[in-house]
C-alpha positions in Angstrom: -18.4 44.6 -43.8 -16.4 45.9 -40.9 -13.2 45.7 -42.9 -14.7 47.6 -45.8 -16.0 50.4 -43.6 -12.6 50.7 -41.9 -10.9 50.8 -45.3 -12.9 53.7 -46.6 -11.9 55.9 -43.7 -8.2 55.7 -44.9 -9.1 58.0 -47.8 -9.0 61.1 -45.6 -5.8 60.3 -43.9 -2.2 61.0 -44.9 -0.4 58.8 -47.4 1.9 57.2 -44.8 -0.9 56.6 -42.4 -3.1 55.4 -45.2 -0.6 52.8 -46.4 -0.2 51.6 -42.8 -3.9 51.4 -42.3 -4.3 49.6 -45.7 -1.9 46.9 -44.6 -3.8 46.5 -41.4 -7.0 46.5 -43.3 -5.8 43.7 -45.6 -4.4 41.7 -42.8 -7.6 42.0 -40.8 -9.7 41.1 -43.8 -7.5 38.0 -44.6 -7.5 36.9 -41.0 -11.3 37.1 -40.8 -11.8 35.4 -44.1 -9.4 32.5 -43.4 -10.5 32.3 -39.8 -14.1 31.8 -40.8 -13.0 29.3 -43.4 -10.9 27.4 -41.0 -13.7 27.5 -38.4 -16.1 26.1 -40.9 -13.8 23.3 -41.8 -12.2 22.5 -38.4 -15.5 22.2 -36.6 -16.5 19.1 -38.4 -14.0 17.5 -40.8 -15.4 14.7 -42.9 -13.3 11.7 -43.6 -13.0 10.3 -47.1 -14.9 7.1 -48.1 -11.5 5.4 -48.8 -10.3 6.0 -45.2 -13.7 5.0 -43.8 -13.8 1.7 -45.7 -10.2 0.9 -44.8 -10.9 1.5 -41.1 -14.0 -0.8 -41.3 -11.8 -3.4 -42.9 -9.4 -3.1 -40.0 -12.4 -3.6 -37.6 -13.3 -6.8 -39.5 -10.0 -8.4 -38.5 -10.7 -7.8 -34.8 -12.4 -10.9 -33.2 -14.1 -8.8 -30.5 -14.7 -5.8 -32.8 -18.4 -5.8 -32.3 -18.2 -5.9 -28.5 -15.2 -3.8 -27.5 -16.2 -0.3 -26.4 -13.4 1.3 -28.3 -14.9 0.3 -31.6 -18.6 0.6 -30.7 -18.9 3.9 -32.7 -17.2 2.4 -35.8 -20.2 1.7 -37.9 -21.2 2.5 -41.5 -24.4 4.1 -40.3 -22.5 6.5 -38.0 -21.3 8.3 -41.0 -18.3 10.5 -40.4 -15.3 8.3 -39.3 -13.5 11.5 -38.0 -15.9 11.3 -35.1 -15.0 7.7 -34.2 -13.2 6.9 -31.0 -9.4 6.9 -31.5 -9.5 8.6 -34.9 -8.3 12.1 -35.7 -8.5 13.8 -39.1 -6.8 16.7 -40.7 -8.9 19.7 -40.3 -9.2 20.9 -43.9 -8.9 17.7 -46.0 -10.6 15.3 -43.7 -7.9 12.7 -44.2 -7.4 10.4 -41.2 -4.0 11.2 -39.7 -4.0 9.5 -36.3 -5.3 6.2 -35.0 -4.9 5.6 -31.3 -6.4 2.4 -29.9 -3.9 1.7 -27.1 -5.2 -0.5 -24.3 -8.5 -1.4 -25.9 -8.3 -5.2 -25.3 -8.4 -5.7 -29.1 -8.0 -9.4 -30.1 -7.6 -10.3 -33.7 -5.4 -9.8 -36.8 -4.4 -6.8 -38.9 -5.7 -7.4 -42.4 -3.9 -6.4 -45.6 -5.4 -3.4 -47.4 -6.8 -1.9 -44.2 -4.6 0.5 -42.4 -2.2 0.5 -45.3 -4.9 2.2 -47.4 -5.2 5.1 -45.0 -2.6 7.0 -46.9 -2.3 10.1 -44.8 -1.7 8.3 -41.5 1.0 9.9 -39.3 0.3 8.2 -36.0 -0.6 4.5 -35.4 -0.7 3.4 -31.8 -2.1 -0.2 -31.3 0.0 -0.9 -28.2 -1.1 -3.0 -25.2 -3.7 -5.2 -27.0 -3.9 -8.9 -27.8 -3.3 -8.8 -31.6 -1.6 -11.6 -33.5 -0.8 -12.9 -36.9 1.3 -10.8 -39.4 1.9 -7.1 -39.4 0.8 -6.2 -42.9 3.7 -5.1 -45.1 1.5 -2.4 -46.7 2.0 -0.4 -43.5 5.6 0.1 -44.8 4.1 2.3 -47.6 2.7 5.0 -45.2 5.3 7.6 -46.2 3.8 10.2 -43.8 4.0 8.0 -40.7 6.0 9.5 -37.9 4.8 7.3 -35.0 4.2 3.6 -35.0 3.6 1.4 -32.0 2.3 -2.2 -31.6 4.1 -2.7 -28.3 3.0 -5.2 -25.6 0.9 -7.4 -27.9 3.0 -10.4 -27.2 1.7 -11.1 -23.6 -1.6 -11.6 -22.0 -2.8 -8.8 -19.8 -3.5 -9.8 -16.2 -7.3 -9.6 -16.7 -7.4 -11.3 -20.1 -9.6 -14.2 -20.9 -8.8 -17.1 -23.2 -8.4 -16.1 -26.8 -8.9 -17.8 -30.1 -5.2 -17.4 -30.8 -2.3 -16.6 -28.5 -1.3 -12.9 -28.6 1.7 -11.7 -30.4 2.7 -11.1 -34.0 4.6 -13.5 -36.2 8.2 -12.4 -36.5 10.0 -12.1 -39.8 7.5 -10.4 -42.1 7.2 -6.7 -41.1 10.5 -6.5 -39.4 12.4 -7.8 -42.4 10.6 -5.7 -44.9 11.8 -2.5 -46.7 11.8 0.7 -44.7 12.6 2.9 -47.6 9.3 4.8 -47.5 9.3 5.6 -43.8 11.6 8.5 -44.0 9.5 10.6 -41.6 9.3 7.9 -38.9 10.7 9.2 -35.5 9.1 6.7 -33.1 9.1 2.9 -33.7 8.0 0.7 -30.9 7.8 -3.1 -31.5 8.6 -4.0 -27.9 7.1 -7.3 -26.7 4.9 -7.6 -29.8 6.2 -10.8 -31.3 5.7 -14.5 -30.5 8.6 -16.7 -29.8 8.5 -19.6 -32.2 9.2 -22.9 -30.4 11.5 -21.1 -28.0 13.8 -20.0 -30.8 15.3 -16.6 -31.8 14.7 -16.7 -35.6 14.8 -13.2 -37.0 18.1 -11.5 -37.8 18.5 -8.0 -36.6 17.1 -5.8 -39.4 19.7 -3.8 -41.2 16.8 -1.9 -42.9 16.4 0.0 -39.6 19.4 2.1 -40.5 17.3 3.8 -43.2 15.2 5.3 -40.5 17.6 8.2 -40.0 15.1 10.4 -38.3 14.4 7.9 -35.5 14.6 9.3 -32.0 12.8 6.4 -30.3 13.5 2.7 -31.1 12.1 -0.1 -28.9 12.9 -3.7 -30.0 12.5 -5.2 -26.6 11.9 -9.0 -26.7 11.5 -9.2 -30.5 13.5 -12.5 -30.5 16.1 -11.1 -32.8 19.4 -12.9 -33.2 22.8 -11.8 -34.6 24.9 -8.7 -34.5 24.1 -5.0 -34.8 24.6 -3.9 -38.4 27.6 -1.7 -39.2 25.4 1.2 -40.1 23.7 1.3 -36.7 26.1 3.5 -34.9 26.8 5.9 -37.8 23.4 6.4 -39.3 21.2 6.4 -36.1 22.8 9.4 -34.5 19.5 11.1 -33.6 18.4 8.2 -31.3 17.4 9.4 -27.9 15.8 6.1 -26.7 17.0 2.6 -27.4 15.8 -0.7 -25.9 17.3 -4.0 -27.2 16.4 -6.1 -24.2 15.5 -9.8 -24.5 17.2 -10.4 -27.8 20.1 -12.8 -28.6 22.6 -10.3 -29.8 26.3 -10.9 -30.1 29.5 -9.1 -30.7 31.2 -9.4 -34.0 35.0 -9.6 -33.7 36.6 -6.3 -32.7 33.3 -4.5 -33.1 31.3 -4.6 -29.9 27.8 -3.5 -29.1 28.9 -0.9 -26.6 31.3 0.5 -29.1 28.3 1.0 -31.4 26.3 2.6 -28.6 29.2 4.9 -27.9 28.5 6.7 -31.2 24.9 7.5 -30.3 25.8 10.7 -28.6 22.2 11.9 -28.3 21.0 8.9 -26.3 19.1 9.7 -23.2 17.9 6.2 -22.4 19.8 3.0 -23.1 18.3 -0.4 -22.0 20.2 -3.6 -22.5 18.5 -6.2 -20.3 19.1 -10.0 -20.8 20.9 -9.7 -24.2 22.9 -12.5 -25.7 23.1 -16.3 -25.0 19.5 -16.8 -25.6 18.7 -13.6 -23.7 19.6 -15.1 -20.3 23.1 -13.8 -19.9 24.9 -17.2 -19.7 28.2 -15.9 -21.2 30.0 -12.6 -20.5 28.9 -9.7 -22.6 30.3 -6.9 -20.6 33.9 -6.3 -19.6 35.1 -3.3 -17.6 38.6 -3.7 -19.0 38.7 -6.0 -22.0 37.4 -5.4 -25.5 34.4 -7.6 -25.1 31.4 -5.3 -24.7 33.6 -2.6 -22.9 31.4 -0.5 -20.6 34.0 2.3 -20.8 32.9 3.1 -24.4 29.7 4.6 -22.9 31.7 7.5 -21.4 31.0 9.8 -24.3 27.3 9.6 -23.8 27.1 12.9 -21.9 23.3 13.2 -22.4 22.6 9.7 -21.0 20.1 9.9 -18.2 18.9 6.3 -17.9 21.1 3.3 -18.2 20.0 -0.3 -17.8 22.6 -3.1 -18.0 20.8 -6.0 -16.4 21.7 -9.6 -16.7 24.6 -9.0 -19.1 27.6 -9.9 -17.0 28.3 -13.7 -17.2 31.0 -13.8 -14.4 31.6 -12.2 -11.1 32.6 -8.6 -11.3 33.3 -6.0 -8.6 30.6 -3.3 -8.4 33.4 -0.8 -7.7 34.9 -1.5 -11.2 31.6 -0.9 -12.9 30.9 2.3 -11.1 34.4 3.6 -11.8 33.9 3.0 -15.5 30.8 5.1 -15.4 32.2 8.0 -13.4 32.1 10.4 -16.4 28.3 10.0 -16.4 27.8 10.6 -12.7 26.3 14.0 -13.2 23.9 13.1 -16.0 22.6 9.7 -14.8 19.3 9.7 -12.9 18.4 6.1 -13.5 20.9 3.2 -13.1 19.8 -0.5 -13.2 22.6 -3.1 -12.7 20.5 -6.0 -11.4 21.2 -9.7 -12.1 24.9 -9.3 -13.0 26.7 -11.4 -10.4 28.2 -8.2 -9.0 30.3 -8.7 -5.8 31.9 -6.8 -3.0 30.7 -3.8 -1.1 28.8 -0.7 -2.2 31.8 1.6 -2.7 32.1 5.2 -1.5 32.4 6.3 -5.1 28.7 5.8 -5.5 28.2 9.1 -3.7 29.4 10.9 -6.9 26.2 9.9 -8.6 24.4 12.6 -6.7 21.5 13.0 -9.1 20.4 9.4 -9.1 16.7 9.0 -8.5 16.5 5.3 -9.3 19.2 2.7 -8.3 18.7 -1.0 -8.8 21.4 -3.5 -7.6 19.0 -6.4 -7.0 19.8 -10.1 -7.5 23.6 -9.8 -7.3 26.2 -11.2 -4.9 26.9 -8.1 -2.8 27.8 -9.2 0.6 28.7 -6.3 2.9 26.9 -4.3 5.4 24.9 -1.4 4.2 27.4 1.4 4.3 26.5 5.1 4.8 27.6 5.9 1.3 24.4 4.8 -0.4 22.3 7.0 2.0 24.1 10.1 0.8 22.1 9.9 -2.5 19.5 12.3 -1.2 17.6 12.4 -4.5 16.8 8.7 -4.5 13.2 7.8 -5.1 13.7 4.1 -5.9 16.3 1.8 -4.1 16.2 -1.9 -4.9 18.7 -4.1 -3.1 16.8 -7.4 -3.1 18.3 -10.9 -3.4 21.8 -10.1 -2.3 23.8 -11.1 0.7 23.7 -7.9 2.7 24.1 -8.4 6.5 23.9 -6.4 9.6 21.5 -3.6 10.4 19.3 -1.4 8.3 21.0 1.8 9.3 19.2 4.7 10.9 20.7 6.8 8.0 17.8 5.4 5.9 15.8 8.3 7.3 17.9 10.8 5.3 16.3 9.6 2.1 13.3 11.9 2.3 12.3 11.5 -1.3 12.3 7.7 -1.2 9.2 6.1 -2.6 10.3 2.5 -3.1 12.5 0.5 -0.9 13.1 -3.3 -1.4 15.6 -5.3 0.7 13.9 -8.7 0.5 16.0 -11.9 0.6 19.1 -10.7 2.4 20.4 -11.4 5.9 19.6 -8.1 7.5 19.0 -8.3 11.2 18.2 -6.2 14.3 15.3 -3.9 14.9 13.6 -1.9 12.1 14.9 1.6 12.8 12.6 4.3 14.1 14.1 6.7 11.5 12.3 4.8 8.7 9.3 6.8 9.6 11.0 9.9 8.2 10.6 8.5 4.7 7.2 9.9 4.5 7.0 9.6 0.7 7.3 5.8 0.7 4.6 4.0 -1.3 6.2 0.5 -1.3 8.2 -1.0 1.5 9.5 -4.6 1.3 11.5 -5.9 4.3 10.6 -9.6 3.8 12.8 -12.7 4.1 15.4 -11.2 6.5 16.2 -11.6 10.2 14.7 -8.5 11.6 13.6 -8.7 15.2 11.7 -6.8 17.8 8.5 -5.0 17.0 7.4 -2.5 14.4 8.4 1.1 15.2 5.6 3.4 16.1 6.9 5.8 13.5 5.4 3.6 10.8 2.3 5.6 11.4 4.0 8.5 9.5 4.1 6.6 6.2 0.7 7.7 5.2 1.5 7.4 1.5 2.3 3.7 1.8 0.4 1.3 -0.5 2.5 -1.9 -0.3 4.0 -3.3 3.0 5.6 -6.7 3.2 7.1 -8.0 6.4 6.9 -11.7 5.3 9.3 -14.3 6.9 11.1 -12.4 9.6 10.8 -15.2 12.2 11.7 -12.9 15.2 9.7 -9.9 14.2 6.7 -9.7 16.4 4.8 -8.2 19.3 1.2 -7.0 19.0 0.1 -5.8 15.6 0.4 -2.0 15.7 -2.8 -0.1 15.8 -0.9 2.6 14.0 -1.1 0.7 10.8 -4.7 1.8 10.8 -3.4 5.3 10.0 -2.0 4.1 6.7 -5.2 5.0 4.8 -3.6 4.5 1.4 -2.5 0.9 2.2 -3.6 -1.7 -0.4 -1.3 -4.7 0.4 0.0 -6.0 3.7 1.7 -9.3 4.3 3.1 -10.2 7.7 3.0 -14.0 7.2 5.6 -16.3 8.9 6.5 -13.8 11.6 5.9 -13.8 15.3 3.1 -11.3 15.8 0.6 -11.8 18.6 -2.7 -10.4 19.8 -5.7 -9.5 17.8 -6.3 -7.8 14.5 -6.6 -4.2 15.6 -10.0 -2.6 15.3 -8.5 0.4 13.7 -7.6 -1.6 10.6 -11.2 -2.4 9.8 -12.2 1.2 10.5 -9.7 3.0 8.3 -8.1 0.7 5.7 -10.9 1.1 3.1 -8.4 0.7 0.2 -6.8 -2.5 1.5 -7.1 -5.3 -1.1 -4.7 -8.0 0.3 -4.6 -8.9 4.0 -2.2 -11.8 4.6 -1.0 -12.8 8.1 -0.6 -16.6 8.0 1.6 -18.5 10.5 1.8 -16.1 13.4 0.5 -16.3 17.0 -2.6 -14.2 16.6 -5.4 -14.8 19.0 -8.9 -13.8 19.9 -12.0 -13.2 17.8 -11.7 -11.5 14.5 -13.2 -7.9 14.6 -16.6 -7.6 13.1 -15.7 -4.5 11.2 -13.5 -6.5 8.7 -16.6 -6.0 6.6 -15.6 -2.3 6.3 -12.6 -3.3 4.2 -14.6 -2.4 1.1 -11.7 -3.0 -1.3 -10.7 -6.4 0.0 -10.1 -9.2 -2.5 -7.8 -11.6 -0.7 -7.8 -12.6 3.0 -5.5 -15.2 4.5 -5.1 -15.6 8.3 -4.4 -19.3 8.3 -2.1 -21.1 10.8 -2.9 -18.9 13.8 -3.8 -21.5 16.4 -5.4 -19.1 18.8 -7.8 -17.3 16.5 -11.2 -18.3 17.8 -14.8 -17.4 17.5 -17.1 -17.4 14.5 -16.4 -16.6 10.8 -17.0 -12.9 10.1 -20.6 -12.6 8.7 -19.8 -9.1 7.4 -17.4 -10.5 4.8 -20.5 -11.7 2.9 -21.5 -8.1 2.3 -18.3 -7.0 0.6 -18.8 -5.9 -3.0 -15.1 -5.5 -3.8 -14.8 -8.7 -5.7 -13.4 -11.1 -3.1 -11.7 -14.0 -4.8 -9.8 -15.7 -1.9 -10.7 -16.4 1.7 -8.4 -18.7 3.8 -8.9 -19.4 7.5 -7.0 -22.7 7.7 -5.8 -24.4 10.9 -7.3 -21.9 13.3 -9.7 -22.6 16.2 -12.8 -21.0 14.7 -16.2 -22.3 15.7 -19.8 -22.1 14.5 -21.0 -22.5 10.9 -20.4 -21.0 7.6 -22.4 -17.7 7.3 -25.1 -18.1 4.7 -24.3 -14.5 3.8 -21.1 -15.6 2.1 -23.3 -16.8 -0.7 -23.3 -13.2 -1.8 -19.6 -13.6 -2.8 -20.5 -15.9 -5.7 -19.7 -13.6 -8.5 -16.0 -13.5 -7.8 -15.0 -16.1 -5.1 -12.6 -18.6 -6.5 -10.8 -20.0 -3.4 -12.4 -20.9 -0.1 -10.3 -22.9 2.4 -11.1 -23.5 6.1 -9.5 -26.8 6.9 -8.5 -27.8 10.4 -11.0 -25.7 12.4 -13.9 -26.6 14.8 -16.6 -25.6 12.4 -19.9 -27.4 12.8 -23.4 -27.7 11.4 -24.6 -28.4 7.9 -22.8 -26.6 5.0 -25.3 -23.9 3.9 -26.8 -23.7 0.4 -24.4 -21.4 -1.5 -25.7 -21.8 -5.0 -24.2 -18.5 -6.1 -20.7 -19.8 -5.7 -20.4 -21.0 -9.3 -16.8 -20.0 -10.1 -15.0 -21.8 -7.3 -11.6 -23.3 -8.2 -10.5 -24.3 -4.7 -13.0 -25.5 -2.0 -11.4 -27.0 1.1 -13.5 -27.6 4.3 -11.7 -30.7 5.5 -11.0 -31.6 9.1 -14.0 -29.9 10.6 -17.2 -31.4 12.1 -19.7 -30.5 9.3 -22.8 -32.6 9.3 -25.8 -33.1 7.1 -26.1 -34.0 3.4 -23.4 -33.7 0.8 -23.7 -30.1 -0.6 -25.5 -30.4 -3.9 -24.7 -26.8 -4.8 -21.1 -27.7 -5.5 -22.3 -29.0 -8.9 -22.6 -25.4 -10.0 -18.8 -25.2 -10.2 -18.4 -28.3 -12.4 -16.5 -26.3 -15.1 -14.1 -24.5 -12.8 -13.5 -26.5 -9.6 -10.0 -27.9 -9.4 -9.8 -28.8 -5.7 -12.7 -30.4 -3.8 -11.6 -31.2 -0.2 -14.4 -32.2 2.2 -12.6 -35.0 4.0 -12.8 -35.8 7.7 -16.2 -34.4 8.4 -19.6 -36.2 9.1 -21.3 -35.6 5.8 -23.8 -38.2 4.8 -26.0 -39.3 2.0 -25.5 -41.0 -1.3 -22.4 -40.2 -3.3 -23.8 -38.1 -6.2 -23.3 -39.4 -9.7 -22.5 -35.9 -11.0 -19.1 -36.0 -9.3 -17.7 -37.5 -12.5 -18.6 -34.4 -14.5 -16.0 -32.0 -13.1 -13.8 -31.5 -16.1 -11.2 -29.3 -14.3 -10.9 -31.3 -11.1 -7.4 -32.2 -9.9 -8.0 -33.2 -6.3 -11.2 -35.0 -5.1 -10.8 -35.9 -1.4 -14.1 -37.0 0.3 -12.5 -39.4 2.7 -13.6 -39.8 6.4 -17.3 -39.1 6.0 -20.4 -41.2 6.2 -21.2 -41.2 2.5 -23.0 -44.2 0.9 -23.6 -45.5 -2.5 -21.1 -46.6 -5.2 -18.2 -44.9 -6.9 -19.4 -43.2 -10.1 -18.7 -45.3 -13.1 -18.2 -42.6 -15.8 -15.0 -41.3 -14.5 -13.5 -40.6 -17.9 -15.3 -37.2 -17.8 -12.7 -36.1 -15.2 -10.7 -34.9 -18.1 -8.0 -33.1 -16.1 -7.3 -36.2 -14.1 -6.9 -38.2 -17.4 -4.2 -35.9 -18.6 -0.6 -36.7 -17.8 0.8 -33.3 -18.5 -0.2 -29.7 -19.5 0.5 -26.1 -19.0 -2.5 -25.2 -16.9 -1.9 -24.5 -13.2 -3.9 -23.5 -10.1 -3.1 -19.9 -9.5 -3.0 -20.0 -5.7 -0.5 -21.5 -3.2 -3.2 -23.0 -1.0 -2.2 -26.0 1.0 -4.3 -29.1 0.6 -4.0 -32.0 3.0 -4.5 -35.5 1.6 -4.6 -38.4 4.0 -3.5 -41.9 3.3 -4.2 -44.3 6.1 -3.5 -41.7 8.7 -0.5 -40.2 6.9 -1.1 -36.6 6.0 0.4 -35.3 2.7 0.6 -31.5 2.4 0.5 -30.0 -1.0 1.6 -26.4 -0.7 1.5 -25.6 -4.4 -1.2 -27.2 -6.5 -0.1 -27.7 -10.0 -1.3 -29.9 -12.9 0.9 -32.7 -11.5 -0.9 -32.9 -8.1 -3.9 -35.1 -8.8 -5.6 -37.0 -6.1 -8.7 -39.3 -5.8 -9.6 -40.2 -2.2 -12.8 -41.7 -0.9 -11.4 -43.6 2.1 -13.4 -44.5 5.1 -16.9 -44.0 3.7 -19.7 -46.6 3.7 -19.7 -47.4 0.1 -20.8 -50.5 -1.8 -20.0 -52.2 -5.0 -16.8 -52.7 -6.8 -13.8 -50.6 -7.9 -14.8 -49.2 -11.4 -12.5 -50.2 -14.2 -12.9 -46.6 -15.5 -10.5 -45.5 -12.7 -7.8 -46.7 -15.0 -8.5 -43.9 -17.4 -7.4 -41.3 -14.8 -3.8 -41.5 -16.0 -2.7 -38.3 -14.4 -3.4 -39.5 -10.8 -0.6 -39.4 -8.3 -2.6 -40.4 -5.3 -5.5 -42.9 -5.1 -7.1 -44.1 -1.8 -10.2 -46.2 -1.5 -9.3 -47.6 1.9 -12.0 -48.8 4.3 -14.9 -48.4 1.8 -16.5 -51.9 2.1 -15.7 -52.5 -1.6 -16.0 -56.0 -3.0 -14.8 -57.8 -6.1 -11.4 -57.9 -7.6 -8.7 -55.3 -8.2 -9.1 -54.1 -11.8 -6.1 -54.8 -14.0 -6.8 -51.4 -15.6 -5.3 -49.7 -12.6 -2.0 -50.5 -14.2 -2.7 -47.7 -16.6 -2.0 -45.2 -13.8 1.6 -44.9 -14.7 2.1 -41.7 -12.7 0.6 -43.1 -9.5 2.8 -42.7 -6.4 0.4 -43.8 -3.7 -2.2 -46.6 -3.9 -4.3 -47.5 -0.8 -7.0 -50.2 -1.2 -6.7 -51.5 2.4 -9.6 -52.6 4.7 -12.1 -53.6 2.0 -13.5 -57.0 1.0 -11.5 -57.4 -2.2 -10.7 -60.9 -3.3 -9.0 -62.7 -6.1 -5.4 -62.3 -7.2 -3.3 -59.1 -7.4 -3.1 -58.4 -11.2 0.4 -58.9 -12.5 -0.1 -55.8 -14.6 0.3 -53.7 -11.5 3.8 -55.0 -11.1 4.8 -53.9 -14.6 2.6 -50.8 -15.1 2.9 -48.8 -11.8 6.6 -48.0 -12.1 6.2 -44.7 -10.2 4.6 -46.3 -7.1 6.2 -45.4 -3.8 3.5 -46.3 -1.3 1.2 -49.4 -1.5 -1.3 -50.6 1.1 -3.4 -53.7 0.2 -3.8 -55.0 3.8 -7.0 -56.3 5.4 -8.6 -57.9 2.3 -9.3 -61.4 1.0 -6.7 -61.4 -1.8 -5.3 -64.7 -2.8 -2.5 -66.3 -4.8 1.1 -65.4 -5.3 2.2 -61.7 -5.1 3.7 -60.5 -8.5 7.2 -59.5 -7.7 9.1 -59.2 -10.9 9.4 -55.4 -11.0 7.7 -52.6 -9.0 5.9 -54.7 -6.3 9.2 -56.3 -5.4 10.1 -53.0 -3.7 7.5 -53.3 -1.0 7.8 -55.4 2.1 5.2 -57.6 3.7 3.5 -54.8 5.6 1.9 -53.7 2.4 0.1 -57.1 2.1 -0.7 -58.1 5.7 -4.0 -59.8 6.7 -4.7 -61.4 3.4 -4.5 -65.1 4.5 -4.6 -66.5 1.0 -1.7 -64.5 -0.4 1.5 -66.3 -0.8 5.1 -65.9 -2.0 7.6 -63.2 -1.3 7.6 -60.9 0.6 5.2 -63.0 2.8 6.3 -66.1 4.7 3.5 -68.1 3.1 4.7 -70.7 0.6 2.6 -71.1 -2.5 1.5 -74.6 -3.7 3.8 -76.3 -6.2 1.7 -75.6 -9.2 1.6 -71.9 -8.3 5.3 -71.8 -7.6 6.1 -73.0 -11.1 4.4 -70.0 -12.5 5.2 -66.4 -11.6 1.9 -65.4 -13.0 -1.2 -66.3 -11.0 -3.3 -65.7 -14.1 -1.4 -68.6 -15.8 -2.3 -70.8 -12.8 -5.9 -69.9 -13.1 -5.8 -70.6 -16.8 -4.1 -74.0 -16.3 -6.6 -74.9 -13.6 -9.5 -73.9 -15.8 -8.1 -76.0 -18.6 -7.7 -79.1 -16.3 -11.2 -78.7 -14.9 -12.5 -78.4 -18.4 -10.8 -81.6 -19.5 -12.1 -83.4 -16.4 -15.6 -82.3 -17.0 -15.4 -83.2 -20.6 -14.2 -86.7 -19.7 -17.0 -87.3 -17.2 -19.6 -86.1 -19.7 -18.2 -88.5 -22.3 -18.3 -91.4 -19.9 -21.9 -90.6 -18.9 -23.0 -90.1 -22.4 -21.4 -93.4 -23.4 -22.9 -95.1 -20.4 -26.4 -93.9 -21.4 -26.0 -94.8 -25.0 -24.6 -98.4 -24.4 -27.5 -99.8 -22.3 -30.0 -98.3 -24.6 -28.2 -100.0 -27.5 -28.0 -103.3 -25.7 -31.7 -103.1 -24.7 -32.6 -102.8 -28.3 -30.4 -105.6 -29.5 -30.9 -107.9 -26.5 -34.2 -107.0 -25.0 -34.5 -110.1 -22.9 -32.2 -112.0 -20.5 -29.0 -110.0 -21.1 -26.8 -108.3 -18.6 -26.8 -104.4 -18.9 -24.2 -101.9 -17.8 -25.9 -99.5 -15.4 -24.4 -96.8 -13.3 -21.1 -98.5 -13.4 -22.3 -101.9 -12.3 -23.7 -105.1 -14.0 -27.3 -106.0 -13.2 -29.9 -108.4 -14.5 -33.0 -106.8 -16.0 -36.3 -107.4 -14.5 -38.4 -109.4 -16.9 -41.2 -110.3 -14.7 
């Protein structure tokens, strides 16, 4: 209406003005008309039934489709699929054009005739999920698709649970299909999306990729491809700006080298070649600074290149100077340079100063062996500097303070020494600082208080770095991780830490000289999930009650080998939802172990070498499905050994020795399924140290793996015999039943423990022979103690038992033969197998008894017969003598 009124007014105006106004009128009218139409359509586009059904079929392939929040709105009853999470539709037609479900924890398969039927799709992003199976080939028919990513489906995320199938797509289907239809594709990301089949690289590099001439982004990282780059790659992929071929087994082909091919990709901004060739581990030289084999000089023409990663591709020692000289023509464009894991040698040359725009420099894991020269500290734009795992020596120069933009500094595993420079405090943008595994000495500089952006701080393993822990660390309110283990710090944990470090998640300070009582405000560390202050002999006082009130998800508490007193706070029962590792061995803790029924997810429980009293904690049964380490040895626990101990399916170490427990060893030990296994891929995730004692000899297991399996009940007041079912625990490495008052014989089934290295059955009341099967079956045995029993007969000595001297068999008076000085009887000497002696003796005794019975029977039968035949006046045979019958 407004447009029509405005148009009528043009009649009274001049022609020129009228024409102009008419044009404006028409334009305004059309704008309003189409604007209203567009507003009506764009406000609520409705997807087609075909697209909706195809998306629902996609959901049917997702195992957790009904539970994942990303797909909760995807229902038939919800109507319009354009309103579903992750779905975008074209405003007018309602066709689905974008599907973005990245990082949705999707687990399942991509079904045929699902996404391939959404014909207008332009963007498909399924990255960072847990999908598996085949990528449907009908996706190759989506001619409008410009963006396709299924990256990072080949690895489990850190927080993933067990799946019905391992993540990762099967290689060889999609990647070897025809790309003819995908002419609009500009972004293809298959990085880390495929499974590696039996450790092999099976798929050839797809020549079809050359048909994707509009590609600007190509990520084939760890797709397990093998072979050479196709001839067309350099000539037809000229629009590429991003290329990642890392983790593939690619090789050069005669005179044509990979870097020659890359040299033609003049629009490249990012090139990543990480662990390429020789099974992706860089075992043979792929790069050469001078020769024709992968010549780095061919990259000189890539004047747009900003990011270059050539990691793990040099197979022989090469001077860092040569590599940098070959890249000098890129010194103005490069902002990211990664040359780690290349066996680079020599010093950091002065020529590095020419790369003035570098923000990221990684020279880690090489053989660089000089002092840190001032040249590297002239790169004033550096944000990331990684020099870890080299052979740098000398001081960390004060010039480090010139790098005011530095956010990440890692010099771990070098030979740097001297004090940490005060100037480090000028790097106020640092978020990550790793000085571990060097020879720094002195104390931490006070200027560390300036690093208020710091989130990660590792001072691990600097044996001469010490002094009192700085209260200034309490100013680092962004700190999430601190590790000062294996240093020489003294004093108490500062009060300021508990007051201010509310973001701290990891507090590790094992093996120092800390002392005093732990501050009660540790309970203020509201983000804490891992606490380890073990091996500080002078930490005293009670366990912090306040830890029991943390709601941050604490999974690990270690106070091993301190001097802590008192009992376990009952409040720690509140940690049951998340606590997985609780270790407090070698302290002075007393009293009964409180009832902590909420701790139902424990994997490691170690309270050994304390003075706990009272009944065996029944609540431990709640962790029967998860517990891997049960260490309660060397306490004063009492009561009957519970039968449910045999129901811990994941248990690897059961050490209950040195208590006052009674009863018998559970019979049904085959339920300890992890102990029955001789191999496997499962591992305990923490490097807790567990102490296992064999007759006074402590064995320290620093890293608990599937191969560390122990069963120890020594020194308790048990009764009964050794269960034959122990022979089913074939994964055992350590078995001790010493001093348990056990009776009966040694079961021959123990010979099934073929991985056993330690066997201690000493100080019991065992009798009978040593089974010869132990000699032939226990071929891994290194420690044997059978002393102080009542064993008898010759010692089998044909194989493994021959390796032990007489000290393994002492105080068994009836044992004979080598290695003892007791000579066996002749019959025994003739047989190397005491079982044969027993069998022969039994046979002889049987013959003797049979003969006697025959004589007696005959003796009884003969007089009776004679009495019948000669009832009167005849001599009778009676009891071996003649006599005259009484006839009176």
